[in-house]
All heavy atoms as an XYZ file, in Angstrom:
924
protein
N      21.188     -1.291      9.689
C      20.176     -1.263      8.663
C      19.729     -2.706      8.396
O      20.547     -3.590      8.203
C      20.762     -0.628      7.405
C      19.821     -0.610      6.268
S      20.291      0.336      4.791
C      21.961      0.793      4.984
N      18.405     -2.918      8.389
C      17.867     -4.249      8.178
C      17.279     -4.364      6.780
O      16.640     -3.444      6.272
C      16.757     -4.548      9.181
C      17.224     -4.902     10.554
C      16.018     -5.288     11.380
C      16.416     -6.008     12.629
N      15.241     -6.425     13.382
N      17.480     -5.555      6.193
C      16.926     -5.815      4.880
C      16.373     -7.221      4.784
O      16.567     -8.052      5.672
N      15.685     -7.470      3.699
C      15.093     -8.766      3.397
C      15.773     -9.348      2.170
O      16.464     -8.639      1.436
C      13.594     -8.594      3.126
C      12.805     -7.943      4.259
C      11.476     -7.420      3.743
C      12.601     -8.930      5.384
N      15.543    -10.632      1.943
C      16.171    -11.308      0.815
C      15.156    -12.187      0.102
O      14.440    -12.965      0.730
C      17.338    -12.174      1.297
C      18.082    -12.997      0.257
C      18.737    -12.100     -0.785
C      19.119    -13.895      0.929
N      15.103    -12.051     -1.201
C      14.283    -12.907     -2.064
C      15.234    -13.598     -3.027
O      15.971    -12.937     -3.759
C      13.276    -12.048     -2.836
C      12.406    -12.817     -3.794
C      11.346    -13.637     -3.083
O      10.959    -13.291     -1.953
O      10.910    -14.643     -3.676
N      15.241    -14.926     -3.027
C      16.141    -15.691     -3.891
C      15.316    -16.412     -4.942
O      14.316    -17.057     -4.623
C      16.962    -16.710     -3.081
C      17.823    -15.984     -2.046
C      17.827    -17.561     -4.016
C      18.547    -16.902     -1.095
N      15.744    -16.313     -6.176
C      15.071    -16.967     -7.290
C      16.082    -17.789     -8.077
O      17.160    -17.313     -8.401
C      14.449    -15.946     -8.248
C      13.438    -15.032     -7.636
C      12.149    -15.748     -7.419
C      11.084    -14.789     -6.937
N       9.918    -15.490     -6.471
N      15.715    -19.021     -8.377
C      16.489    -19.860     -9.292
C      15.697    -19.897    -10.591
O      14.679    -20.577    -10.673
C      16.674    -21.257     -8.716
S      17.559    -21.268     -7.158
N      16.136    -19.142    -11.549
C      15.360    -18.938    -12.775
C      15.976    -19.693    -13.946
O      17.075    -20.259    -13.837
C      15.257    -17.437    -13.112
C      14.576    -16.666    -11.998
C      16.627    -16.841    -13.411
N      15.290    -19.642    -15.066
C      15.830    -20.240    -16.285
C      17.039    -19.425    -16.747
O      17.172    -18.237    -16.435
C      14.772    -20.259    -17.380
O      14.500    -18.936    -17.821
N      17.887    -20.066    -17.494
C      19.065    -19.387    -18.041
C      18.637    -18.202    -18.895
O      19.218    -17.116    -18.809
C      19.908    -20.382    -18.855
O      20.296    -21.458    -17.990
C      21.143    -19.727    -19.430
N      17.601    -18.388    -19.687
C      17.105    -17.319    -20.552
C      16.708    -16.090    -19.732
O      17.035    -14.967    -20.092
C      15.911    -17.834    -21.361
C      15.338    -16.841    -22.322
C      14.180    -17.456    -23.100
C      13.576    -16.449    -24.039
N      12.460    -17.005    -24.808
N      16.013    -16.313    -18.611
C      15.598    -15.189    -17.766
C      16.789    -14.478    -17.139
O      16.822    -13.252    -17.061
C      14.653    -15.665    -16.664
C      13.233    -15.731    -17.085
C      12.343    -15.924    -15.883
C      10.906    -15.793    -16.317
N       9.993    -15.683    -15.202
N      17.765    -15.244    -16.691
C      18.924    -14.616    -16.058
C      19.745    -13.829    -17.074
O      20.205    -12.723    -16.785
C      19.799    -15.642    -15.342
C      20.964    -15.072    -14.541
C      20.524    -13.980    -13.577
C      21.682    -16.162    -13.781
N      19.901    -14.348    -18.274
C      20.627    -13.615    -19.316
C      19.890    -12.304    -19.619
O      20.513    -11.244    -19.741
C      20.801    -14.483    -20.578
C      21.307    -13.651    -21.746
C      21.766    -15.644    -20.296
N      18.553    -12.364    -19.706
C      17.774    -11.149    -19.947
C      17.950    -10.158    -18.793
O      18.036     -8.946    -19.005
C      16.299    -11.502    -20.127
N      18.027    -10.673    -17.585
C      18.226     -9.833    -16.409
C      19.560     -9.100    -16.497
O      19.662     -7.924    -16.163
C      18.189    -10.715    -15.161
C      17.750    -10.007    -13.918
C      16.555    -10.318    -13.327
C      18.552     -9.046    -13.328
C      16.152     -9.681    -12.155
C      18.167     -8.402    -12.161
C      16.964     -8.721    -11.584
N      20.604     -9.792    -16.968
C      21.922     -9.168    -17.119
C      21.891     -8.016    -18.116
O      22.704     -7.096    -18.037
C      22.957    -10.203    -17.580
C      23.534    -11.018    -16.471
N      24.329    -10.488    -15.491
C      23.419    -12.339    -16.181
C      24.699    -11.438    -14.649
N      24.152    -12.576    -15.044
N      20.960     -8.064    -19.054
C      20.881     -7.018    -20.082
C      20.198     -5.743    -19.579
O      20.235     -4.718    -20.259
C      20.152     -7.563    -21.300
C      20.968     -8.609    -22.039
C      20.352     -8.972    -23.366
N      21.241     -9.833    -24.110
C      20.943    -11.073    -24.472
N      19.766    -11.591    -24.194
N      21.820    -11.793    -25.140
N      19.564     -5.818    -18.425
C      18.910     -4.637    -17.861
C      19.939     -3.678    -17.286
O      21.100     -4.030    -17.103
C      17.955     -5.067    -16.746
C      16.785     -5.951    -17.139
C      16.012     -6.384    -15.911
C      15.874     -5.253    -18.128
N      19.480     -2.492    -16.969
C      20.343     -1.513    -16.324
C      20.787     -2.024    -14.960
O      20.165     -2.921    -14.384
N      21.836     -1.452    -14.406
C      22.442     -1.961    -13.175
C      21.550     -1.884    -11.932
O      21.813     -2.565    -10.949
C      23.689     -1.103    -12.993
C      23.448      0.112    -13.814
C      22.547     -0.298    -14.937
N      20.502     -1.093    -11.972
C      19.595     -1.016    -10.821
C      18.171     -1.425    -11.186
O      17.289     -1.411    -10.326
C      19.565      0.411    -10.241
O      19.106      1.308    -11.251
C      20.944      0.834     -9.758
N      17.948     -1.796    -12.435
C      16.595     -2.112    -12.908
C      16.135     -3.484    -12.420
O      16.877     -4.459    -12.478
C      16.574     -2.070    -14.434
C      15.197     -2.068    -15.014
C      15.217     -1.879    -16.527
O      16.270     -1.539    -17.102
O      14.154     -2.092    -17.129
N      14.900     -3.520    -11.924
C      14.271     -4.759    -11.471
C      13.141     -5.078    -12.434
O      12.313     -4.208    -12.723
C      13.719     -4.597    -10.040
C      14.856     -4.295     -9.069
C      12.940     -5.835     -9.612
C      14.400     -3.917     -7.674
N      13.093     -6.310    -12.940
C      11.995     -6.670    -13.847
C      10.633     -6.447    -13.180
O      10.450     -6.747    -11.996
C      12.225     -8.158    -14.122
C      13.676     -8.371    -13.866
C      14.028     -7.422    -12.763
N       9.693     -5.910    -13.934
C       8.370     -5.577    -13.412
C       7.680     -6.769    -12.767
O       6.912     -6.604    -11.826
C       7.497     -5.012    -14.532
C       7.920     -3.639    -14.972
C       7.035     -3.130    -16.084
C       7.551     -1.793    -16.577
N       6.735     -1.262    -17.663
N       7.941     -7.967    -13.271
C       7.250     -9.147    -12.745
C       7.597     -9.426    -11.280
O       6.840    -10.102    -10.585
C       7.559    -10.381    -13.594
C       9.006    -10.838    -13.512
C       9.339    -11.950    -14.481
O       9.004    -13.113    -14.198
O       9.923    -11.632    -15.537
N       8.730     -8.913    -10.794
C       9.140     -9.162     -9.412
C       8.755     -8.037     -8.447
O       8.786     -8.223     -7.230
C      10.651     -9.394     -9.334
C      11.105    -10.614    -10.093
C      11.878    -10.496    -11.227
C      10.728    -11.882     -9.673
C      12.276    -11.624    -11.932
C      11.122    -13.007    -10.378
C      11.902    -12.870    -11.507
O      12.286    -13.981    -12.203
N       8.418     -6.874     -8.973
C       8.137     -5.724     -8.112
C       6.979     -5.948     -7.135
O       7.114     -5.595     -5.958
C       7.903     -4.476     -8.951
C       9.171     -3.847     -9.533
C       8.824     -2.695    -10.462
C      10.111     -3.390     -8.433
N       5.850     -6.538     -7.562
C       4.777     -6.745     -6.576
C       5.202     -7.633     -5.407
O       4.863     -7.355     -4.255
C       3.663     -7.400     -7.396
C       3.918     -6.972     -8.803
C       5.422     -6.891     -8.907
N       5.950     -8.684     -5.689
C       6.379     -9.596     -4.628
C       7.362     -8.905     -3.682
O       7.255     -9.026     -2.458
C       7.016    -10.834     -5.250
C       7.329    -11.903     -4.248
C       7.804    -13.177     -4.934
O       8.108    -13.206     -6.114
N       7.864    -14.245     -4.167
N       8.293     -8.161     -4.220
C       9.265     -7.458     -3.386
C       8.583     -6.370     -2.552
O       8.877     -6.209     -1.360
C      10.367     -6.851     -4.257
C      11.186     -7.842     -5.089
C      12.154     -7.089     -5.997
C      11.905     -8.840     -4.218
N       7.671     -5.660     -3.187
C       6.921     -4.623     -2.478
C       6.095     -5.238     -1.359
O       6.028     -4.699     -0.248
C       6.017     -3.859     -3.463
O       6.831     -3.280     -4.483
C       5.236     -2.757     -2.771
N       5.490     -6.384     -1.628
C       4.673     -7.050     -0.606
C       5.539     -7.475      0.586
O       5.112     -7.353      1.730
C       3.938     -8.248     -1.205
C       2.860     -8.774     -0.321
N       1.686     -8.084     -0.101
C       2.776     -9.896      0.423
C       0.926     -8.772      0.730
N       1.564     -9.873      1.073
N       6.735     -7.942      0.315
C       7.638     -8.298      1.418
C       7.899     -7.092      2.315
O       7.826     -7.190      3.540
C       8.980     -8.813      0.878
C       9.000    -10.259      0.551
C      10.432    -10.752      0.457
O      11.281    -10.441      1.281
N      10.706    -11.542     -0.558
N       8.219     -5.966      1.697
C       8.490     -4.761      2.484
C       7.251     -4.332      3.257
O       7.341     -3.930      4.417
C       8.951     -3.620      1.564
C      10.366     -3.739      1.030
C      10.607     -2.721     -0.075
C      11.389     -3.573      2.146
N       6.096     -4.415      2.630
C       4.850     -4.011      3.271
C       4.549     -4.900      4.478
O       4.194     -4.416      5.540
C       3.714     -4.053      2.246
C       2.394     -3.623      2.775
C       2.009     -2.346      3.091
C       1.278     -4.460      3.042
N       0.713     -2.366      3.537
C       0.233     -3.643      3.517
C       1.047     -5.831      2.918
C      -1.012     -4.141      3.868
C      -0.196     -6.327      3.269
C      -1.201     -5.486      3.740
N       4.719     -6.208      4.303
C       4.434     -7.150      5.394
C       5.440     -7.026      6.534
O       5.077     -7.150      7.702
C       4.466     -8.595      4.882
S       3.062     -9.047      3.874
N       6.684     -6.806      6.205
C       7.753     -6.821      7.211
C       7.733     -5.592      8.111
O       8.207     -5.653      9.244
C       9.106     -6.953      6.520
N       7.236     -4.497      7.619
C       7.152     -3.307      8.455
C       8.315     -2.356      8.283
O       9.282     -2.629      7.568
N       8.199     -1.242      8.978
C       9.120     -0.113      8.804
C      10.558     -0.382      9.219
O      11.449      0.372      8.856
C       8.617      1.098      9.597
C       7.336      1.663      9.009
O       7.061      1.406      7.827
O       6.618      2.356      9.746
N      10.799     -1.415     10.006
C      12.182     -1.632     10.455
C      13.074     -2.178      9.337
O      14.292     -2.178      9.468
C      12.227     -2.542     11.676
C      11.820     -3.979     11.408
C      11.851     -4.813     12.670
O      12.945     -5.263     13.053
O      10.771     -5.007     13.263
N      12.474     -2.609      8.230
C      13.259     -3.110      7.098
C      13.323     -2.040      6.019
O      12.306     -1.580      5.523
C      12.650     -4.398      6.550
C      12.763     -5.525      7.544
C      11.758     -5.768      8.463
C      13.901     -6.320      7.579
C      11.874     -6.784      9.401
C      14.029     -7.333      8.515
C      13.012     -7.551      9.423
O      13.136     -8.547     10.349
N      14.537     -1.661      5.654
C      14.721     -0.566      4.713
C      14.816     -1.004      3.252
O      14.668     -0.187      2.355
C      15.993      0.228      5.052
C      15.884      1.060      6.298
C      16.068      0.227      7.556
O      16.871     -0.692      7.594
N      15.301      0.546      8.585
N      15.070     -2.287      3.007
C      15.230     -2.742      1.621
C      14.945     -4.232      1.528
O      14.893     -4.946      2.526
C      16.647     -2.455      1.106
C      17.722     -3.215      1.833
C      18.093     -4.494      1.428
C      18.369     -2.663      2.924
C      19.083     -5.200      2.111
C      19.355     -3.353      3.607
C      19.712     -4.623      3.195
N      14.767     -4.665      0.283
C      14.719     -6.099     -0.019
C      15.645     -6.322     -1.209
O      15.611     -5.577     -2.187
C      13.275     -6.602     -0.296
C      12.627     -5.870     -1.440
C      13.254     -8.100     -0.549
N      16.507     -7.316     -1.082
C      17.406     -7.684     -2.177
C      16.811     -8.846     -2.951
O      16.359     -9.828     -2.356
C      18.772     -8.116     -1.639
C      19.656     -6.945     -1.283
O      19.331     -5.806     -1.669
O      20.677     -7.156     -0.613
N      16.815     -8.713     -4.257
C      16.424     -9.791     -5.154
C      17.712    -10.415     -5.669
O      18.533     -9.749     -6.298
C      15.597     -9.253     -6.321
C      15.236    -10.250     -7.419
C      14.375    -11.386     -6.878
C      14.522     -9.534     -8.559
N      17.903    -11.675     -5.356
C      19.109    -12.403     -5.742
C      18.667    -13.513     -6.697
O      17.884    -14.390     -6.328
C      19.770    -12.987     -4.496
C      21.066    -13.701     -4.735
C      22.262    -12.995     -4.822
C      21.106    -15.078     -4.874
C      23.465    -13.662     -5.029
C      22.311    -15.744     -5.085
C      23.478    -15.023     -5.160
O      24.667    -15.677     -5.369
N      19.143    -13.428     -7.929
C      18.767    -14.412     -8.944
C      20.001    -15.226     -9.293
O      21.101    -14.691     -9.457
C      18.171    -13.718    -10.175
C      16.879    -13.022     -9.762
C      17.934    -14.696    -11.294
C      16.109    -12.405    -10.866
N      19.781    -16.526     -9.418
C      20.903    -17.458     -9.521
C      20.611    -18.542    -10.561
O      19.484    -19.012    -10.699
C      21.093    -18.088     -8.153
C      22.086    -19.180     -8.062
C      23.440    -19.068     -8.097
C      21.822    -20.569     -7.888
N      24.028    -20.291     -7.953
C      23.040    -21.245     -7.829
C      20.655    -21.320     -7.787
C      23.143    -22.613     -7.677
C      20.744    -22.686     -7.631
C      21.992    -23.310     -7.580
N      21.642    -18.901    -11.309
C      21.581    -20.028    -12.251
C      22.996    -20.577    -12.395
O      23.864    -19.951    -12.995
C      21.042    -19.584    -13.604
C      20.939    -20.720    -14.613
O      21.372    -21.859    -14.318
O      20.425    -20.484    -15.723
N      23.246    -21.764    -11.854
C      24.606    -22.325    -11.871
C      24.989    -22.910    -13.227
O      26.109    -23.392    -13.396
C      24.789    -23.360    -10.768
C      23.939    -24.600    -10.952
O      23.073    -24.628    -11.848
O      24.134    -25.557    -10.183
N      24.107    -22.841    -14.202
C      24.444    -23.347    -15.540
C      25.250    -22.336    -16.348
O      25.824    -22.677    -17.373
C      23.160    -23.719    -16.300
C      22.430    -24.890    -15.649
C      21.050    -25.046    -16.200
N      20.230    -23.937    -15.713
C      18.912    -23.985    -15.596
N      18.252    -25.062    -15.947
N      18.239    -22.959    -15.140
N      25.292    -21.106    -15.867
C      26.050    -20.070    -16.561
C      27.486    -20.045    -16.046
O      27.770    -20.514    -14.946
C      25.393    -18.713    -16.336
C      24.073    -18.520    -17.091
C      23.375    -17.254    -16.632
C      24.308    -18.478    -18.582
N      28.404    -19.463    -16.817
C      29.802    -19.397    -16.367
C      29.968    -18.409    -15.213
O      29.123    -17.540    -14.986
C      30.551    -18.914    -17.616
C      29.536    -18.292    -18.492
C      28.223    -18.930    -18.161
N      31.082    -18.560    -14.501
C      31.401    -17.639    -13.411
C      31.273    -16.202    -13.902
O      31.620    -15.884    -15.031
C      32.827    -17.871    -12.899
C      32.959    -19.164    -12.114
O      31.919    -19.697    -11.680
O      34.102    -19.634    -11.922
N      30.793    -15.352    -13.052
C      30.608    -13.949    -13.411
C      29.229    -13.651    -13.965
O      28.817    -12.498    -14.004
N      28.528    -14.689    -14.430
C      27.178    -14.503    -14.965
C      26.132    -15.315    -14.206
O      24.960    -15.296    -14.555
C      27.134    -14.898    -16.451
C      27.954    -14.036    -17.403
C      27.882    -14.606    -18.815
C      27.461    -12.593    -17.383
N      26.557    -16.034    -13.180
C      25.647    -16.941    -12.460
C      24.648    -16.226    -11.560
O      23.615    -16.789    -11.231
C      26.443    -17.917    -11.605
C      27.161    -18.938    -12.413
C      27.877    -19.917    -11.541
N      28.545    -20.893    -12.393
C      29.313    -21.845    -11.953
N      29.529    -21.972    -10.658
N      29.868    -22.678    -12.788
N      24.959    -15.025    -11.147
C      24.078    -14.331    -10.206
C      23.868    -12.877    -10.604
O      24.698    -12.277    -11.283
C      24.652    -14.347     -8.771
O      25.876    -13.625     -8.757
C      24.857    -15.763     -8.268
N      22.747    -12.365    -10.137
C      22.439    -10.940    -10.243
C      21.757    -10.554     -8.934
O      20.964    -11.320     -8.397
C      21.486    -10.650    -11.427
C      21.009     -9.217    -11.396
C      22.143    -10.952    -12.752
N      22.083     -9.372     -8.435
C      21.415     -8.863     -7.242
C      20.928     -7.451     -7.523
O      21.651     -6.636     -8.071
C      22.347     -8.836     -6.039
C      21.628     -8.378     -4.763
C      22.550     -8.209     -3.573
N      23.601     -7.227     -3.744
C      23.450     -5.913     -3.566
N      22.290     -5.414     -3.256
N      24.484     -5.112     -3.728
N      19.679     -7.218     -7.160
C      19.105     -5.881     -7.255
C      18.465     -5.552     -5.918
O      17.921     -6.422     -5.250
C      18.035     -5.795     -8.343
C      18.533     -6.027     -9.743
C      19.410     -4.872    -10.220
N      19.704     -4.963    -11.635
C      20.702     -5.638    -12.163
N      21.507     -6.314    -11.374
N      20.894     -5.668    -13.454
N      18.499     -4.288     -5.561
C      17.945     -3.850     -4.281
C      16.772     -2.898     -4.533
O      16.879     -1.946     -5.296
C      19.015     -3.149     -3.459
C      18.513     -2.639     -2.114
C      19.659     -2.264     -1.212
N      20.264     -3.506     -0.725
C      21.316     -3.558      0.077
N      21.902     -2.445      0.488
N      21.799     -4.716      0.479
N      15.672     -3.190     -3.855
C      14.532     -2.287     -3.848
C      14.485     -1.637     -2.472
O      14.305     -2.317     -1.461
C      13.224     -3.039     -4.126
C      11.953     -2.196     -4.069
C      11.968     -1.117     -5.155
C      10.723     -3.078     -4.196
N      14.662     -0.328     -2.454
C      14.612      0.420     -1.200
C      13.166      0.706     -0.831
O      12.323      0.943     -1.697
C      15.379      1.739     -1.329
C      16.855      1.540     -1.420
C      17.605      1.483     -2.557
C      17.751      1.345     -0.330
N      18.927      1.267     -2.237
C      19.048      1.189     -0.877
C      17.596      1.300      1.054
C      20.165      0.975     -0.092
C      18.711      1.091      1.846
C      19.983      0.950      1.280
N      12.888      0.682      0.458
C      11.542      0.995      0.960
C      11.072      2.334      0.397
O       9.925      2.482     -0.010
C      11.556      1.036      2.491
C      10.253      1.499      3.105
C      10.253      1.352      4.604
N      10.057     -0.031      4.991
C       8.892     -0.664      4.961
N       7.820     -0.047      4.584
N       8.810     -1.925      5.319
N      11.959      3.297      0.350
C      11.601      4.637     -0.125
C      11.229      4.647     -1.609
O      10.547      5.560     -2.067
C      12.747      5.609      0.134
O      13.916      5.189     -0.555
N      11.646      3.630     -2.363
C      11.340      3.555     -3.798
C      10.097      2.720     -4.086
O       9.543      2.787     -5.177
C      12.533      2.955     -4.551
C      13.780      3.811     -4.489
C      15.006      3.087     -5.028
O      14.943      1.863     -5.269
O      16.040      3.755     -5.202
N       9.691      1.913     -3.123
C       8.520      1.053     -3.304
C       7.259      1.877     -3.080
O       7.203      2.706     -2.174
C       8.575     -0.117     -2.325
N       6.255      1.654     -3.891
C       5.003      2.385     -3.753
C       4.111      1.641     -2.761
O       3.150      0.965     -3.141
C       4.327      2.536     -5.118
C       3.218      3.548     -5.082
O       2.746      3.945     -4.014
N       2.779      3.969     -6.254
N       4.440      1.762     -1.486
C       3.760      0.989     -0.446
C       2.327      1.438     -0.211
O       1.466      0.610      0.106
C       4.563      1.044      0.851
C       5.933      0.364      0.772
C       6.741      0.640      2.023
C       5.797     -1.120      0.540
N       2.041      2.709     -0.376
C       0.665      3.181     -0.191
C      -0.268      2.576     -1.238
O      -1.351      2.089     -0.914
C       0.595      4.710     -0.242
C       1.255      5.369      0.960
O       1.375      4.696      2.018
O       1.658      6.535      0.849
N       0.156      2.602     -2.491
C      -0.663      2.006     -3.561
C      -0.788      0.503     -3.364
O      -1.852     -0.082     -3.608
C      -0.061      2.317     -4.934
N       0.289     -0.118     -2.901
C       0.248     -1.567     -2.666
C      -0.750     -1.894     -1.562
O      -1.543     -2.824     -1.695
C       1.642     -2.095     -2.305
C       1.686     -3.565     -2.139
N       1.667     -4.427     -3.217
C       1.718     -4.345     -1.033
C       1.686     -5.672     -2.770
N       1.710     -5.650     -1.452
N      -0.719     -1.127     -0.479
C      -1.656     -1.380      0.614
C      -3.098     -1.208      0.146
O      -3.967     -2.013      0.496
C      -1.380     -0.445      1.789
C      -2.317     -0.695      2.942
C      -1.954      0.044      4.206
O      -0.890      0.685      4.263
O      -2.742     -0.042      5.149
N      -3.341     -0.210     -0.660
C      -4.689     -0.005     -1.201
C      -5.117     -1.207     -2.024
O      -6.238     -1.719     -1.870
C      -4.729      1.280     -2.058
O      -4.411      2.394     -1.215
C      -6.091      1.481     -2.693
N      -4.230     -1.705     -2.879
C      -4.550     -2.863     -3.718
C      -4.789     -4.109     -2.873
O      -5.708     -4.891     -3.149
C      -3.428     -3.100     -4.731
N      -3.987     -4.304     -1.843
C      -4.153     -5.471     -0.971
C      -5.497     -5.401     -0.257
O      -6.240     -6.384     -0.199
C      -2.994     -5.576      0.050
C      -3.310     -6.588      1.141
C      -1.690     -5.933     -0.647
N      -5.833     -4.241      0.270
C      -7.096     -4.092      0.991
C      -8.297     -4.284      0.063
O      -9.305     -4.882      0.453
C      -7.145     -2.754      1.716
C      -6.113     -2.702      2.836
C      -6.302     -1.523      3.767
N      -5.226     -1.449      4.736
C      -5.114     -2.208      5.813
N      -6.012     -3.142      6.061
N      -4.096     -2.057      6.649
N      -8.198     -3.799     -1.168
C      -9.273     -4.017     -2.149
C      -9.420     -5.505     -2.458
O     -10.536     -6.028     -2.539
C      -9.000     -3.230     -3.430
C      -9.195     -1.743     -3.276
C      -8.755     -0.951     -4.494
O      -8.298     -1.546     -5.494
O      -8.867      0.297     -4.444
N      -8.308     -6.181     -2.642
C      -8.338     -7.616     -2.912
C      -8.976     -8.371     -1.744
O      -9.832     -9.233     -1.943
C      -6.927     -8.146     -3.180
C      -6.846     -9.633     -3.227
C      -7.330    -10.340     -4.317
C      -6.293    -10.352     -2.162
C      -7.268    -11.727     -4.355
C      -6.231    -11.734     -2.198
C      -6.716    -12.423     -3.296
N      -8.559     -8.046     -0.531
C      -9.106     -8.739      0.638
C     -10.600     -8.452      0.811
O     -11.352     -9.334      1.237
C      -8.322     -8.357      1.891
C      -6.888     -8.881      1.929
C      -6.166     -8.371      3.162
C      -6.842    -10.392      1.861
N     -11.041     -7.256      0.446
C     -12.476     -6.944      0.492
C     -13.235     -7.809     -0.515
O     -14.341     -8.294     -0.230
C     -12.703     -5.459      0.215
N     -12.647     -8.027     -1.695
C     -13.268     -8.906     -2.698
C     -13.340    -10.340     -2.187
O     -14.347    -11.029     -2.393
C     -12.482     -8.858     -4.009
C     -12.579     -7.546     -4.746
C     -11.647     -7.481     -5.948
O     -11.127     -8.534     -6.381
O     -11.443     -6.364     -6.462
N     -12.295    -10.796     -1.524
C     -12.288    -12.142     -0.950
C     -13.374    -12.257      0.114
O     -14.141    -13.227      0.133
C     -10.901    -12.500     -0.364
C     -10.959    -13.792      0.436
C      -9.863    -12.600     -1.478
N     -13.462    -11.263      0.997
C     -14.498    -11.274      2.030
C     -15.892    -11.314      1.418
O     -16.770    -12.050      1.885
C     -14.369    -10.049      2.943
C     -13.207    -10.151      3.910
O     -12.709    -11.278      4.139
O     -12.796     -9.102      4.442
N     -16.125    -10.520      0.374
C     -17.434    -10.502     -0.284
C     -17.751    -11.862     -0.895
O     -18.882    -12.357     -0.776
C     -17.473     -9.410     -1.351
N     -16.768    -12.481     -1.538
C     -16.979    -13.810     -2.130
C     -17.282    -14.843     -1.056
O     -18.174    -15.685     -1.222
C     -15.756    -14.226     -2.953
N     -16.575    -14.782      0.059
C     -16.827    -15.717      1.163
C     -18.212    -15.501      1.764
O     -18.920    -16.465      2.071
C     -15.757    -15.573      2.241
C     -14.397    -16.157      1.897
C     -13.379    -15.802      2.975
C     -14.480    -17.658      1.720
N     -18.599    -14.247      1.918
C     -19.939    -13.958      2.431
C     -21.012    -14.513      1.504
O     -22.024    -15.061      1.963
C     -20.128    -12.452      2.639
C     -19.376    -11.946      3.847
O     -19.104    -12.693      4.785
N     -19.036    -10.668      3.835
N     -20.810    -14.362      0.203
C     -21.761    -14.926     -0.772
C     -21.847    -16.438     -0.623
O     -22.944    -17.013     -0.661
C     -21.353    -14.567     -2.202
C     -21.615    -13.116     -2.549
O     -22.359    -12.439     -1.791
O     -21.083    -12.658     -3.576
N     -20.723    -17.093     -0.473
C     -20.723    -18.548     -0.315
C     -21.433    -18.973      0.968
O     -22.203    -19.941      0.974
C     -19.291    -19.088     -0.324
C     -18.586    -19.078     -1.669
C     -17.131    -19.480     -1.506
C     -19.287    -20.008     -2.653
N     -21.184    -18.254      2.050
C     -21.853    -18.574      3.321
C     -23.366    -18.376      3.197
O     -24.140    -19.180      3.715
C     -21.283    -17.735      4.468
C     -19.904    -18.125      4.861
N     -19.593    -19.350      5.418
C     -18.723    -17.450      4.775
C     -18.298    -19.411      5.660
N     -17.749    -18.277      5.268
N     -23.768    -17.316      2.505
C     -25.196    -17.072      2.293
C     -25.813    -18.203      1.484
O     -26.898    -18.707      1.820
C     -25.402    -15.723      1.570
O     -24.855    -14.688      2.385
C     -26.870    -15.447      1.310
N     -25.139    -18.620      0.428
C     -25.638    -19.733     -0.382
C     -25.711    -21.018      0.430
O     -26.677    -21.785      0.325
C     -24.745    -19.952     -1.611
C     -24.854    -18.918     -2.713
C     -23.760    -19.138     -3.761
C     -26.230    -18.970     -3.356
N     -24.708    -21.251      1.248
C     -24.692    -22.457      2.072
C     -25.856    -22.458      3.062
O     -26.546    -23.464      3.220
C     -23.359    -22.569      2.814
C     -23.233    -23.835      3.636
C     -21.895    -23.913      4.357
O     -21.267    -22.889      4.626
N     -21.471    -25.112      4.662
N     -26.093    -21.328      3.713
C     -27.195    -21.245      4.673
C     -28.538    -21.426      3.979
O     -29.437    -22.094      4.508
C     -27.142    -19.910      5.412
C     -26.023    -19.835      6.418
C     -25.969    -18.474      7.070
C     -24.769    -18.410      8.001
N     -24.625    -17.086      8.605
N     -28.680    -20.851      2.799
C     -29.918    -20.996      2.034
C     -30.155    -22.458      1.695
O     -31.266    -22.971      1.819
C     -29.852    -20.144      0.770
C     -31.108    -20.161     -0.050
C     -30.966    -19.258     -1.257
C     -32.219    -19.294     -2.099
N     -32.091    -18.469     -3.302
N     -29.098    -23.128      1.279
C     -29.190    -24.546      0.924
C     -29.564    -25.378      2.162
O     -30.375    -26.293      2.079
C     -27.858    -25.018      0.339
C     -27.880    -26.346     -0.307
C     -27.886    -26.158     -1.790
C     -27.773    -27.494     -2.468
N     -27.981    -27.391     -3.866
N     -28.978    -25.059      3.294
C     -29.276    -25.784      4.535
C     -30.742    -25.586      4.953
O     -31.384    -26.516      5.424
C     -28.344    -25.317      5.657
C     -26.921    -25.795      5.488
C     -25.947    -25.139      6.455
O     -26.363    -24.242      7.234
O     -24.756    -25.512      6.417
N     -31.266    -24.363      4.765
C     -32.652    -24.088      5.128
C     -33.643    -24.860      4.258
O     -34.746    -25.146      4.675
C     -32.941    -22.587      5.041
C     -32.391    -21.799      6.202
C     -32.971    -20.388      6.248
N     -32.787    -19.633      4.996
C     -31.739    -18.856      4.735
N     -30.789    -18.720      5.627
N     -31.663    -18.219      3.601
N     -33.230    -25.153      3.039
C     -34.131    -25.880      2.127
C     -33.807    -27.375      2.098
O     -34.237    -28.079      1.199
C     -34.032    -25.302      0.703
O     -32.697    -25.439      0.223
C     -34.455    -23.841      0.669
N     -33.025    -27.818      3.065
C     -32.618    -29.239      3.158
C     -31.928    -29.720      1.879
O     -32.114    -30.857      1.453
C     -33.821    -30.125      3.469
C     -34.363    -29.866      4.847
O     -33.584    -29.635      5.774
N     -35.662    -29.870      4.993
N     -31.172    -28.840      1.250
C     -30.390    -29.237      0.091
C     -31.178    -29.305     -1.203
O     -30.644    -29.627     -2.246
N     -32.481    -28.986     -1.147
C     -33.296    -29.026     -2.363
C     -33.118    -27.727     -3.132
O     -32.983    -26.654     -2.552
C     -34.771    -29.234     -2.017
C     -35.030    -30.573     -1.353
C     -36.479    -30.694     -0.940
O     -37.284    -29.808     -1.163
N     -36.811    -31.820     -0.335
N     -33.122    -27.853     -4.446
C     -32.982    -26.667     -5.294
C     -34.246    -25.819     -5.189
O     -35.349    -26.333     -5.174
C     -32.746    -27.074     -6.759
C     -31.454    -27.817     -6.977
C     -30.219    -26.954     -6.700
O     -30.235    -25.752     -7.015
O     -29.244    -27.505     -6.153
N     -34.053    -24.517     -5.078
C     -35.189    -23.610     -5.043
C     -35.023    -22.561     -6.134
O     -33.941    -22.377     -6.669
C     -35.290    -22.893     -3.675
O     -34.092    -22.153     -3.474
C     -35.483    -23.882     -2.544
N     -36.109    -21.890     -6.438
C     -36.035    -20.848     -7.463
C     -36.003    -19.504     -6.837
O     -36.389    -19.237     -5.802
C     -37.222    -20.973     -8.394
C     -37.207    -22.311     -9.089
C     -38.004    -22.294    -10.362
O     -38.267    -21.205    -10.900
O     -38.330    -23.364    -10.836
């Protein structure tokens, strides 16, 4: 079984809050990044582990690990969101290229 690893060195406050969560709960702020890793890596990876670390805490509280299984990640919705985002980027780039060409045709002079 193949998996991925995401390591975070967070503030003490964040790690303490993480310890207060349920034993399998992953903070919402990390889910998009973990889901994106699984989406990019492909079907051969079954999970991604989130490993959070802070050496300022005492032994036993310095680390937390949570696992997001591929089967639990909403990869279809993520792919849809990624494709929508990339379409927006393409549209913005096309607009910029159009503006650039227009400017070049007018020798850089402002037109109405």
